[in-house]
N, C-alpha and C positions, 0 to 999 in steps of 0.2 A: 696559819689559816692552813696551814701543813697536815693539822691535826684532821680539823674538815674538813681535809683535802679526802684524807681517805678513811674519814669516817662515810664517807658517799661512796666509795670505790670499794664496796663489799658485795657482788654482787658476784657469784661462784655458778659454780656449771648448770649448779638445781636448778636455780630460783632460775638461770637463763632460761636453760630450755623448759620450765614449764613457763613458762612465760611464752615462748615463740609458740609453744603449744596453745596457748592459748591465742595467742594471734591466729591464727593462721587452723588448724585441726577446729572441723566442724560439724560434730555426733550427729546434727542432722542431715547431714552430707547422706550418708549411708541410705538408712530408709526410703531416706526421696530416692538415691539413684537407683536402689531394688524396686522402686514404686511405679518408677520414669524406667526404666531397662530390665529390669530382673538382673539374672545374671550375669547375661548381657552388658553388664555397665562397668562391669571391670579388666574388660580391656582395654577401654575408652580411658580410664582413671591410670592405665597402668601406659598407654603411650603420653599421657596427660602429661602425668612422671616425669616421663623422660623429658619432654624434647619439652616441657615447660619447666617444671620443679626443680627438678634436678639439676638440670643446667642454673640456672636459678640461683640455685641456692650457693651451687659453687661458685658464679660470682660475687655473692652476697659472700662467703666466707675471704676471696680475695679483699675484696672493699675494704672490711672489716677490719681484718689482718695491719695491711697496709693504712688505711687513717685511724691503728686505734686512739692515738692523740687529739682526737678530731670533737671535738664536741658536738660540731651540726649537722653529724649521721647522713644520709643520701644528700641533704644540697650541701654539704663537704665535699662527699665521693662524686659528684656532678660536673661541683665550681672548679674543685682543681681539674680531673681531666678535660674536660671541658673549654667551660666556660660559668661565669657569673649566671648573666640571662638566660641560660638553659639552662642550669640549677631551678634559677628560681621560678620558671615557670614549671617543670617540674614537681616541683615540692608543694609549691601554689593551689595547685594541681588535687595533688594528693589530700595535701592538709584540708583544704576547701570540704571535699568528697568523705573527710574522717569529718568537719563539723555536723553537713547533713545527716550522716548513720548515726552521728550521737543523737538527733535532733530526733528522728525514724522508733528508736535504740531505746529514749527514753519512754515512750509512751507505752509499746508492748513488753517489755523485760517484763512487764504484769502479770504478764499473762504462764508463763512456768511459776510461776511465784502462784500462783491463783491455782496450777493442776497440783503445786503440790501440798497445799493448804488442805483444798476439797477436791479435790479428783477428778474436775474436771475444770476448761475456761470457764471461769463464774466474770468478768473482768465486766461484761456488758450490762450487769447490774450493779455493780458498786456505785454508792454514792457517797458524797462526803458534803457536811452543812447544806443539803436538800440538793446538790448538783447533779446532774446525770452525768449518765458513766462514762462517756468521751469527756467533762470536764474536767472528774475526779480525777481520772486518768492523767490530764495534762496535766493537775497542779500536784499529783506523785512523779510527774516527771522533773515538773520543776526543783520541788525539795532535792529529788534523787539528786540532779547537775548538779544544784550548792553542794549534794555532800562528798559529788566525789573530789570537786575540784576545792574543797578544805583540804581533801585525804591529798591532792597530788601537789597545795602547793607543801605538803611535808618534808617530799622530799622523794627516794626512788628508794630508799629501802619500804618507808610505809605499801610505797606503791605497787612492788616487788614482794610484799605480805600478799596482799590482795589478789594480784596477779596471778599466784603461787597457789591458793585456795580454789579463784575457779580450775588450777588446770589438773589438781589433783581432784579435784572432783570431777572430770572430764575423760582421766583416767581409772579414778572406783566404775563409774558406767562405761567404760570399755571393756573392762575385768565382770563383769554382771553382764555383759554380751556374752563374751569370750566362755563364761565357765557357767552359765545360763546355758546358750547354744550346744554345751557340750554335754550338759546333765540332757539336755532334752532329746539327741542325737541319741545318746546310750542308753537310756530310758525307749528308745522309740526302734532300739534293735537294729540303731546304724542305718535304719532311711531318713531320709531329705526329705520334709515336709511339701518342696518345690522340689523334683525330682528331678534331676542330669541324667536322662535321656539318650545324650549321642553331644556332643562335641557343639552341637548347633546351636545347645542352649548358653554357649556362650557367646554367638553372635548373633541371634537375634532377641528380639524384644519379644514377650509377650503380651504388652501395649498395643494394639494393633497401632494408637499414634502415632507411636517411635519406630514402627519396619519400612517409616518414607523417608526418603533422603534431608524434609526439610526438619520434621520431628530428630533423626537423626546426629542433625548437621547442631544443634540447640541444643541440646543434651551432650555434644563434645564442649561445647561454651560453658555450659554448666558445671561439668567436670574440672578445666582447666582454672577454672574461677574457684572451685572448693579449694586452690592449692596456694589463693592467692597470700596476704600480710606478708609476709617472711620479711621487708624492710622495714617494716619497724623497729625490729633488733639493732638497727645503724647505730639511734639513738642510745642506742645505750653499751657501747662501745666503750667510751673514756670510764663508764660508770660500775664493768668488768673489770676485775680483778682477775692482772698476767692475760691481758685480751687478749694477745697475738697467740697465744695455750688455745684460751677457752672456749673464747668466741665462736673460729674453725670449727673446737671439735662439740660445739652446742649447735649449731646450724647443722652440720653432718649428723650427728645423731638424731635429731628431730628430726629432719627432712626424710630420713628412713625409715625412721618412726611411725612417721602421716605415713608415708606414702606407703607401706606393705597394710595400716590399720586401715585406711581404707578398703584395698584388695580384701580384705582382709576382712573386713567385718560387715562387706556390701555380701561374699559368701557366706558369714553366719544371719543374717536374718533369715535369706531363702532354709535354713534349716530350717528354722520351728515356723517359718509362716508360708502358709501353701500362697502363690501371687491369687488365684483365678479365687478360691474360698473369701481370700481378707482383701488385697490392694483391689480386684473388681468390682469394688463396690464408688455409688455415687456420695458413698457419708464418705468416704475416708479421700484427702485431697491434699498438697502440699505442706499446707500449716498443717496440719495434726498429724499427717504418717506416724510422726516418730513415737509418739505415745502410741497411737493401735501396737503399732513391730513390739513397743516395751508391755504394752499392756496383754499380749497374747504373748508375748517371753514369758510371764506370770501366770499367767493361763497357762499354759503347757507344761509348767514347771512339775505344777500342780498335779496334771492329769498324768503328766511321767511317775510323781509318786503316787498315785493312786487314789489319790484323793476327790473327793464328791467335787460334780461339777461350779456349786455351789459357795465352798469353798475353793479353788480353784482362780474364780471370777473373781474372792475375796485379794487373792496373790496376788494376782494381773492391775487389780485396782493400785498397789498400795507400790509392783516394781511402776509403776506410771506416773505414780507417787515420785519414786525416788527418780525419775529423770526428769519429773519439775522442777522438782531440788535440785537437781544436776547442772541443767544447763542456766537458770538463775544462776546459779553459783559463778559458771563458766563464764557468762554474760557481763557479771558486774569484775569477772579477771580482767576480761573483754576491753573494756571498758574502761577503767584503771589506766588500762597502759596507753587506749586506743584514742583515753582525754591526755595522754602525758606529754607518749614519745613524737609524733609532728606535730604538735605543737614546739614543743624543746629540737627538736633539730632546726624547723621555720626559723625560731628567733635567735638561740650560740648560732647557727649557719652564716645566718645571714648579717652585712653590717650594721648597728645598734643604730646607726646616721637614718639605717633606710624605713624605722618606724618614728609615729611622729614620739611627742612626750619622754615617757619612761616607759613604752610598753614593750624596749630592747632592752632593756633592763635586767641584769640578772642579781638574782637575791640568795644569799646560801645556795647557791650549785643551784636554783631553779628559777623561774620566770616568774612571779609568782606573781606581778602586773601583768601579762599577758592572757596567764592563765585565768584570772577571776574576769578579767575581757571577754575573753572565750566560751566562761562558766557564764555570763550575764545574757554574753551573746544566742548562747543556744536554749535559757531558759526563755529569754522575749523570745525566738523563733516558737520554741515550745506551747509557749503561752498562748501566743496567738494562730497555730495550727488547731489549739481546744476549743478556743474562745471567740475566735473569729470570724465562721460562720462558715458557708458551702464558698466563697467565693476565695476564702483565704485559703480553705481546706488544698480547692483543685490549684491555686498557685502553686504547694506545696508538694501537693501532685507531677507540676511539673518541675520542679526544681529538682526532686528525686530522679524527675527520667534523666535529666542533665547531666548527673551524679554521677548512672550508668556506667558508661564508658570512661570518666575522666576520674572516676575510681582507680582505672587497672591502665591507661594511659601510661606514668605513672612508670609502669615495668618495662614499657620498651624506650620510658626516658634511657633508665641505668642498663637496662640491654645495648641501648645505641652506645654510648656513654665508653663502656668495655673495651673496646677494640680501643680509642685515643687513650684509656687508662693503659693499658697493657703496651703499648706503643712507647709511651715518658717514661724512659729511661731515670728521668730523674728522681719517679714516683719508683720508694722502695717499699719492694713484693713479700716480704717476711716469707710469705704461703701461696705457693703459684699449683691450682688445683689446673691450671693446661699450660703444657710446656712450651707448646708450637702457637706462632700466628694461625697456623688454617686448622689449628680447633676451635682456640678467639671467634674467630670467624664464623666459624662453623657455628659455635656455642652465642651466639650475641644473632647470627641468622635466623639462629632455625625459636629461638625466643620471640623475637622480636617476631613471625612472620607469623609462630604460636597463636599471641594475645594480635597481633594487628588480625588477622583474621577474625575472633575468634569477636575483638573487637568492632569491628566489620559486618559479620552475621547478627550481631544484637540490634545494631542497625538498621540493618535492613528487614530484617523479622517480621515488628510491625506492618511498616506496609505491605509489605507478603501476604498478612493476614487482612489488606485492606483499610491499619490503624493509620494511618502517614503521620496524624502529629504526633504520636509516640516515637520517629523519626523522627520528626524533625526537630523537635527539644532533644533526643540526644546527640545531632547535630548539632544545635548552639550549645548544648551547656558546655564542652573542651573549646570552640571557639570562644563563647565569656569569659572562659577560666583564664585563656591564653590573654583577650589582651589585658584583663582587669590587671594583672601578673605583666606585663607588658610596660603599661601605665604606670604600675605603682613602682616599677623597678627605672623606668626614663624619669621618673617623678626625682625618685635619689640621686641618678648620675646630674642633673638640672641642675638642681642645690647643692649635690657636692663641687660640679664644675661652676658654679657661681658662685659659693664660698672661696674657689681658691681664686678667681679674679678679685675676691675685693680683697684676698688676705693677701694677694697683687698688688694691686693700690694704694692698701697701708703703707705696702714694705715698699714705696716707691715717694710714695708722700713723704714719709720718715727720714728717707736715705736724701 
């Protein structure tokens, strides 16, 4: 058993960094931010990075180092800091949201692949066995989910390889963005495509919709949520080599790179993209803006080298294809990590008796039964969404709305548990980023308030624009998942209490 244990615990610094990078960093967030706010997106990303991401990352460092031997990730962290019921509600809500994420991504992951292969999104014309595009993408999604599940059952080493490919792809895409932008800047004699005429450019969006308070507030939410996902690495602590040293390093390095990369990336987009000429168009939207920006980068590089317009357009098309390939690989990496880590934390952190049958059984260090149940559940949901007609499609729309807020509330659970964690002297804390209780309270309040504000605004924004239905479903989501988690946990407590009583009766009879 010792040999198997060592074989599994081989995650070193670079693979962990790449897995964090894949789980948190979204390359498309940069062109989308520039599309919405121009250069004025940068200060909001900096503020969000300070009030949420950096403080949150430091919390994850302390949790990870303190609970380096725990297999249950964030469940174990919260359970030992506050209590099992609190931990189960937060982890279950987070896990349920990731399941819905997998359902939606399984059908949309083919869009970047289409861009890589054909230079544009042709998925609306795809057909297998005479089926329409929706059913074809659904079938591909089902097959994809089963393949990913099989890979996950092979263990963390295989998952880290897949996730590392995604991390490397996104890192290379950032290199292309950096080198390409600098090349265009030099070729244009130091002139920015979107000029910075004064400091005003960093504080007012060129987009009229985002110059008003409600638009600016919605962007703050966008910026905060761009930093989410760091808690995923909680399930990797027990499988990391020298976790008490490696995990803090990986989180700090990743957090620094991600925070800087977002702000720098937004500015780089402005070097080769004129906001009014490219972004201010009815043909550009949040779904395709990343491809538009990267195609423009290739086009501008071609023009910078003095090539003709037709040649520059070809270069632009190939850069857009590179974008599609990189995003496809990044989604594969994110899928591998998010399809494994949340379930691992939920199953390995909780008592096996909480789950029916062999669901809580761990085989070769992997919750294989639970993974296959999850895989088939997601596959069935994808199938129903693709083949079930308009009624089922509408149901899944509501389900996605229910998880919009539920996905980020666990951040508040973790920050809320941080003060009790620090107060418990029996928990050994080998790494302490916050030295005084005053700084602990400030960090916990800042993170909880920031995420709470973002969630509150996410909930009320649709109602402010007349869409009360979406607001209601986003409120229903966290309530539903909390009640479901409470019901599951109450059932476990009842069964355990009943088992103890039965055991006591047997002892009395024997006596």
